[in-house]
C-alpha positions in Angstrom: 0.0 0.0 0.0 1.4 3.4 -0.9 2.2 6.0 1.7 -0.2 8.8 2.2 0.9 12.4 1.4 2.0 14.3 4.4 0.2 17.3 5.7 3.1 19.7 6.0 1.2 22.3 8.0 0.2 19.6 10.7 3.7 18.0 10.5 5.5 21.2 11.4 3.1 22.1 14.2 3.2 18.6 15.6 7.1 18.4 15.3 7.3 21.5 17.5 5.0 19.7 20.0 7.3 16.6 19.7 10.3 18.7 20.6 8.6 20.4 23.6 7.5 16.8 24.8 11.2 15.5 24.5 12.4 18.5 26.5 9.6 17.8 29.1 10.2 14.1 29.2 13.9 14.7 30.0 13.1 17.0 32.8 10.4 14.8 34.4 12.7 11.9 34.1 15.4 13.6 36.1 13.1 15.3 38.8 12.8 12.3 41.1 16.5 12.1 41.5 16.6 15.8 42.7 13.7 15.2 45.1 15.3 12.1 46.5 18.5 13.9 47.3 17.1 17.3 48.3 14.5 16.4 50.6 14.9 14.1 53.7 12.7 11.1 54.1 9.6 13.0 55.4 6.0 12.9 54.3 6.6 16.0 52.2 9.2 13.8 50.3 6.7 11.1 49.9 4.2 13.5 48.5 6.7 15.0 46.1 7.6 11.6 44.8 3.8 10.9 44.3 3.6 14.1 42.4 6.7 13.1 40.3 5.1 9.7 39.5 1.9 11.4 38.3 4.0 13.8 36.1 5.9 10.9 34.6 2.5 9.2 33.8 1.3 12.3 32.1 4.4 12.6 30.2 4.3 9.1 28.9 0.8 9.6 27.9 1.7 12.9 26.1 4.6 11.1 24.4 2.4 8.4 23.1 -0.3 10.9 21.7 2.2 13.3 20.2 4.1 10.5 18.6 1.0 9.1 17.1 -0.1 12.6 15.8 3.4 13.2 14.2 3.3 9.8 12.3 -0.4 10.5 11.2 0.6 14.0 9.9 3.6 12.3 8.0 1.3 10.0 6.2 2.6 6.7 8.0 0.7 3.5 7.4 -1.5 2.6 10.3 0.2 -0.7 11.0 3.5 1.1 11.5 1.8 3.6 13.8 0.6 0.8 15.9 4.2 -0.8 16.2 5.7 2.6 16.9 3.1 3.4 19.6 3.9 0.1 21.4 7.7 1.1 21.2 6.8 4.5 22.7 5.5 2.7 25.9 8.8 1.4 26.7 10.6 3.7 29.0 14.1 3.7 27.5 13.1 3.1 23.9 10.6 6.0 23.8 13.3 8.7 23.7 15.1 7.0 20.8 11.8 6.6 18.9 10.9 10.2 19.5 14.3 11.2 18.1 13.8 9.1 15.0 10.3 10.6 14.5 11.9 14.1 14.8 14.6 13.2 12.3 11.9 12.0 9.8 9.7 15.0 10.2 12.8 17.3 9.8 13.8 15.4 6.7 10.3 15.6 5.3 10.0 19.4 5.9 13.5 20.2 4.4 12.6 18.2 1.2 9.7 20.4 0.8 11.9 23.4 1.1 11.0 24.5 4.6 13.8 25.6 7.0 13.9 23.7 10.2 15.5 25.3 13.2 16.3 24.0 16.7 12.6 24.0 17.8 11.1 23.1 14.5 9.9 25.0 11.4 8.7 28.7 11.4 4.9 28.6 10.8 5.3 31.4 8.2 7.9 29.4 6.2 5.5 26.5 6.2 2.6 28.6 4.8 4.8 30.1 2.1 5.9 26.5 1.1 2.5 25.0 0.9 0.4 28.0 -0.3 1.0 28.5 -4.0 -0.6 32.0 -3.9 2.2 33.3 -1.8 5.8 34.2 -2.9 8.4 31.8 -1.7 10.7 34.5 -0.8 8.7 37.1 1.1 5.2 35.7 1.3 3.6 38.4 -0.8 0.1 37.3 -2.1 0.7 36.7 -5.9 -3.0 36.3 -6.8 -3.5 38.0 -10.2 0.2 38.4 -10.9 0.9 37.6 -14.6 4.4 39.0 -14.8 6.1 35.9 -13.3 8.0 38.1 -10.9 7.2 39.0 -7.3 6.5 42.7 -7.2 7.7 42.9 -3.5 11.0 41.2 -3.5 11.8 40.5 -7.3 12.0 36.8 -6.9 11.1 34.9 -10.1 7.7 33.1 -9.6 7.5 29.6 -11.2 3.8 29.8 -11.8 1.0 32.3 -12.5 -1.8 32.5 -10.1 -5.0 33.7 -11.6 -7.4 35.8 -9.8 -10.5 34.1 -8.5 -13.7 34.6 -10.5 -15.8 37.5 -9.5 -19.3 36.3 -8.7 
């Protein structure tokens, strides 16, 4: 079965979520060690550890949800989504799987001509790449432009966008 076409808008947004989830996952994983060594064995420490356990559970659920959403936006086959979702439940493997998902999303976005920075792609860059009515260089609306050149930045336009019909 052929792979579905990715939705670049959703993929860029969900990749940003993925990067925030990875950062949160790393912080939540390290927090119990700080609590264990910072607080003596008291009821407050026990309560703090209980809160940390709840945060880890919430983080694991968020990892699973965002991982599935990224794969869905990338057009991944349903059977592969199920396999990867199972891997996301494994405590040590989930970070590696998230990094591979991020790498795949970055590669897909860069192939589409979208710049991807440290925390994902800029939404304006994504919109310029997927919206054929906008100039790829500056984002100027090219509807009705027949010259083949953007009047705002002077970049050559590979297509002519006709104006919508007047009703």
